[in-house]
Residue, then its C-alpha position, 0 to 999 in steps of 0.5 A: x866677958x869681952x865686949x865684941x867690937x866690929x872688925x876694922x878695915x885692914x888699912x885702919x889696923x895698919x895705921x893703928x899699929x904704926x902709930x902705936x910704935x911711933x914716938x913722935x907726933x904731927x902738927x895739926x896745923x901744917x903736918x910737920x913731924x914733931x918730937x914728944x917734948x915740943x910745945x910749939x911747931x918749929x915750922x908754923x909756930x902753932x901752939x901744940x896740945x899738951x904732951x901725951x902721956x901713957x894714960x891717954x891724950x889730953x888734947x881734944x885736937x884730932x891728931x894722929x897721936x891719939x888712941x885708936x878709938x879717938x883716932x877713928x873718930x877724928x879720922x871719920x870727922x875729917x873725912x866727913x868735913x872735907x870739901x871733896x872726896x879726892x882730898x879725903x882719899x889723899x889724906x888716907x893714902x898719905x897716912x898709910x904711907x907715913x905708917x910704912x916709912x915713918x918719915x913722910x908727912x901726912x898731906x893735911x895742908x890741902x884738907x885744912x885749906x879746903x876746910x878753911x875755904x868752906x868757912x872763910x872764903x865766900x864768893x861774892x858774885x856781885x863783886x867777882x872778887x878773885x880767890x887771892x889773899x893780898x900780902x897785907x891781909x893775914x889769916x884770921x884766927x877763926x875756929x873751923x868746926x867739923x861735923x863732930x864738933x871738933x875744931x882746928x884753931x889757926x894762928x896767923x902764919x908768916x905774911x905771904x900770898x896764898x891762892x886757894x884752888x878748888x877741886x873739880x867738884x867745887x869748881x863745876x858747882x860754882x860755874x853752873x851756878x852763875x851766868x855772869x861772864x867776865x871779860x878776858x884777862x889782860x895779858x901780863x897783868x894776871x897778878x899784881x905784885x903790890x897793892x899800889x899797882x892794884x890801886x893804879x890799875x883800878x883807877x885806870x879802868x875806872x876812868x876808862x869806863x866812867x864808873x858806869x854800873x851795869x846789870x847782870x843776871x845770876x841764877x835768874x835774878x838781876x845783880x848790879x855790878x857796882x864797879x868794874x875794877x873789883x878784880x885786878x885781872x878784869x878789864x872794862x865791863x861788857x859793852x852794851x850794844x843797842x840793836x837797830x843802831x844806824x850806820x855812821x854817816x860817811x862824809x863825802x870827800x871834797x872835790x877841788x876844781x881843776x884849772x881850765x884847759x887841763x886835759x884828761x884821758x879816758x879809758x879808750x885813750x881819747x883826750x878831753x880838754x876842760x873848757x868851762x866850769x858850768x856848775x860846782x858843789x862840794x862833791x862834784x863839778x860839771x865842765x864843758x869839754x872838747x875832744x882833742x884830736x891832736x896838739x894842733x887841732x881840736x874837734x868841736x864837741x858838745x859834751x859835758x864832763x862830770x868830775x868827782x872824787x875817785x872813791x866818791x859816789x860817782x863810782x856808784x853812778x859809773x857802775x849803774x851806767x855800765x850795768x843798766x844804761x848801755x845804749x844798746x839796751x836803751x834802744x832795744x827798750x824804746x823799740x819794744x815799747x814803741x816809744x819816741x824817746x827815753x830820758x836815760x843819759x848815754x855815757x860816752x867815756x869815763x876814766x881816772x885823773x891825777x890818781x884822785x879824780x874820776x870823771x864821766x863824759x856825756x853828750x850835752x843834755x841841756x840845763x837842769x829843771x832847777x835852773x829853768x825854774x829859777x830863771x822863770x821865777x814862777x811855778x810850773x803850770x799843771x800841764x808841764x808838771x803832768x808832762x814831766x811826770x809821764x816822762x820820768x815814769x817812763x825812765x823809772x819803769x826802765x831802770x826798775x826793770x833793770x833791778x835799780x832804783x834812782x833814790x834821789x829824784x829832784x829838779x837838779x837831776x832832771x835835764x831838759x834839752x834846749x830846742x827839744x823841750x819834750x826830751x826830759x832826762x833823768x840824771x844823777x845816779x850817785x844814789x842808785x841802788x840795786x834793789x833786786x839783785x838776781x831777781x830777789x827783792x831785798x828785805x825791809x830793814x830799818x837802819x840798814x843804811x845811812x838814814x836821810x840819804x838824798x835830797x831831804x825834801x823829796x826822799x821817801x820815808x824809807x830813806x829817812x828810816x835808813x831802809x834800802x830804797x825800793x820802787x815805791x820810794x822813787x814813785x813817792x819822791x816823784x809825787x813830792x816833786x810834782x806837788x812842789x813844782x806846781x804848788x811851790x811848797x810842801x808841809x816840811x819845806x821849811x824844816x831843817x831837822x831830818x827827824x822832823x821832816x820824817x815825822x811830817x811825811x809819816x803824818x801825811x802819808x796816811x792823809x793824802x787829802x790833808x797833804x793836798x789841802x796844805x799845799x794848795x789851800x783853797x785852790x782847785x786840785x787836779x784829781x790826777x794828783x790825788x789819785x797818783x799820791x793815794x796809789x803810791x802812798x799805800x804801796x807795799x815795800x816790794x810791790x810791783x808798781x802798775x806803771x801803765x795805770x799810773x801814767x794813764x791817770x796823768x795822761x788823761x788829765x793832760x789830755x783834758x788840759x789840751x796837752x800831749x806828751x810829745x809837745x814841748x814843755x811850756x813854762 
């Protein structure tokens, strides 16, 4: 009785009929067409199974020269062990085409490479090793087993570079399993032609990155990247950038003095002759100048010229004076607030000189408070300090209403006009900052600016932290100045390191009585200082100050001492 077998697909029957008529075999290693009496493959050198006689095959290697039953089993095992369905479909298509032409080799190479990749190639995510076999490394003679136990035995072929390529399914699976991002490749160095170049490239990258290990994350677990040069196509590892890093401090350009009697011309065409150098620093020079009417005659003019680098901070001061300190605006403010005087400097001219200098011209405003204290060589009396505080508060209220803060209040930037010692000017707007552009207060962000800008002894804690100065910054600086002028010292006056100064300011902001005790010791302290400091130290960053309340406290203490705001300063 004939055994019933299931009906085979048409393409398998056609393959069997074709193979039964074929008198040759194919190499299981490379797929080369072979003659029946060949024992070794002439292309790859693979040792072939024993010759097939009429009774059946002797080899257990799945080749296309097997009998139908064995051939079906071999084909099934190849299909099951393939990495992707595209490879197996290509195998079937190529085999069917070989039956019709009997001259085309089956496409076994890609299938075999896929099998070898599945067993031999392991992706090490830690080292990020590329899928390139160096020319000096031959293939290993490993046995690759399929699902049915039938194996393919590989022998070392000729030494040459082989690049394995994953099919789309394997590539997508690999990409989805890792979150490690590799640096971009270096153009022209995707492949190195020799191991010597690989070593050279590895050494260069190692020196550049100082062999610092970094950590990455793969599938939610930390992976230590021990070396950044495991791949010849990789660059240095990813840079670690810390948040909140402060901007690099800009070095102010040094200004070389001009010779006396040299002339400068402002933007309106007026000529100014340098008469005498009054003061000098690394960033600015102050000259006494005369306005020249003609070559033969000169007009006496009591003016001073401030000279700085063309692209230095003097440009910031010029911008402030043009925006917020126009004489018409100042006069209007004085009339509206029924004031007798407002110490805003009036800029009467400005311009460029010799393509590297920028200058500003002011009426003579007298001498700085710092020079006055050095001449007197004694501390300021409480009455004078209270007068100065009230005058500076008036100026601050005006510039704050024009969306600016001064950001560098100190004795060097306060001028007193001789003969009119009740007229106090606040000058030096090189650090002026527009804190409220368009009516929108800037946000508090530490390290958004260069930290410690301004005179370190008097700047606010916000400036130490690199935050943009605000109105409370000016008021706190004025409080430090009043204590220094009257007491002669501050807890951080002898400290040189900015961070140490900031630490002390942070400490005493939270304890104003301790600050006063440190400055005055056992001496009696006016309640006006404590009231003022307590108020400004507890202000919020964007809080609107109550200038009237602050000034009223100082004025009340001044009246108790028998002084008036309109009286000349008494030193």
